[in-house]
N, C-alpha and C positions, 0 to 999 in steps of 0.2 A: 504493500499499499503505500502510494507516495505520504509521503510525513506532512507535505505541505496541508495534500488534503485533509486529513487528520487533524490535525491543529484548524482547519477551518470549521470542519463538521464539530470539531470538540467546542468548538467558540459560538459554533453558531446551537449546540447544544443547552451549553451554560445560559445565552443568552434568551432564549427560548424558557428556560428553568428561570431566569431571574424574571422575565413578564409573568411568567405564571405566579411567582411569588407575588409579586408587584399585586396582579389582581385576586390575589387569594386575601392578602392584607385587607387591599382596599375595598373587599367585599364584608370583610371581617369588622374592620371599621366601622362599614355601614351598617349592618348589622347592629352591631356594639351603639349606635349611635339611634338607629329604628327605635332597640331594647328601649335606650334610656326615655328617649322619646315615648314612649308606650307606659314607660313606669312610673312617669314623671306625668303625664296626663290624668293618668288609672288614679295616681296620690290626688292631682286637684279634683277631681269627679270626687272620690272621695270625700275631700274635703270639704267641697260642698252639700254633701249632703248630710254629711255630718255637723254642718253649721245650721242647717235646715232643721234637724233634730234638737 
C-alpha cells in the first residue's frame, strides 16, 4: 500500500471521527438545553399551581 495513500485515508478517518464527535457533542448539548428548559418550565408551572392553592 502506498504510504501517502495510507496517511490520507488515516487523516480522513480522523477528520470524519472528529466531525462525528462534534455532531454528537452538539446533539448532547442540545438535549441538555432542552432538558433544562423543560425542567425550568415545569418548575414555573408547578410554582403557578402552588401559588394558586
